[in-house]
N, C-alpha and C positions, 0 to 999 in steps of 0.2 A: 516474401509476403505470405501471410497465413490468415485464413478466415475460419472461424468456428461459429457454428450456429447454436449448439446446445451446451449448456454449462456442464452437463454430464460427460461431454467429450474431453473436457479440460482435465489434465492429469493433476491430482493434488500433490503438492510438494511441501514437505515439512521443512520450513526455513529455520525454525528454532522449536524447541519443545513447546507445543501448544499453539504454534503459528503456522497456518496452512496457506499457501499461495496457489491459485489457479490462474494460469495465463490464458486469457479468453481469446484474444485476437491481436494481431499486429499488422501494420502496413509498413511503408517505407520510412515514415518519420515518427510514428507513435505506436504505443502498445497499451492495452488495457488489461488489468489484472484484478482479481478478487482476492482479498485477504480475510481469513477468519481467525480470530484469536480468542483464546480462553482468558478468563479473568486472571490478572496478575502477570501476564506475559510482558516482558520488557525488551524493546529493541534498543540496544545501546547507541550512544551518540556515534554518528557516522556521516559521511557525505559522499556524493557521487556527482558526476557531471550532468546527469539527467535532470531536466525539469520534472517536477512531480506535482500532479494535481489530483486531489482526492475528494471523496464524498462518503460520509458515514451513513450506511444503509440502516444499521441498527447498532445500538450499544453506546459506549462512552470511552473515549481515549484521551489521555493527557499527552500533549506534544510539548517538547522543548525544542525550540528553533533558535539557534544561537543562544542568546541570553534570555529570550522570552519563553514563558510557559503559559499554555492555555488548554482548556478542555473543549473537545469537539464532541457534540452529542448527535444522536440520530437526526438526520436532515441537514447537518452542517457540512460545509465544504472548506477546502484549504488549498493553497498553492505555495510551493516551495521552489525557488529558483535553483538551478544547478549550482553545485559547489557549496551549498548552504549546510552547515552542521545541524543535524536534527536527531531526536530520539523520540520514542513513544512508550507509554505505559498504559496498558489496557486495563481499565478500571472495572469493567464487566465484560461478559462475552460480547464480542463485537465483530461486525462485518463491514469492511471497507471496499470501495471500488477506487482504484488508482490508475491514472494514465501517466505514462512516462514518455518523454521525448528527449533525445532520440530513443529508439528501441533499445531495450536492455538485452543484449545478445545472450547473457547468462540466464535469462528468464525464458528463452525460446524453447 
């Protein structure tokens, strides 16, 4: 179990060129992360067993979830069940907050 108080304590990790993850805190069953992305970053289609719930703090991102495509803007939220194929294309510089359950060990 890990608790962080300040965002500045979270180590930035470049997941892809232009995509930075900060793991903020985690408990036994859930984890919260911040993602910042430059315009044009694409996260290719993938899936994982973790449930993923997110909130767009600022920006605009196009998600493809299985066969459906939608755009999430500042103030929008989304939920993806585990094992669901999904991809993202950041249309402008964007900041997301995402919660994963169970905890993603590779993000600790």
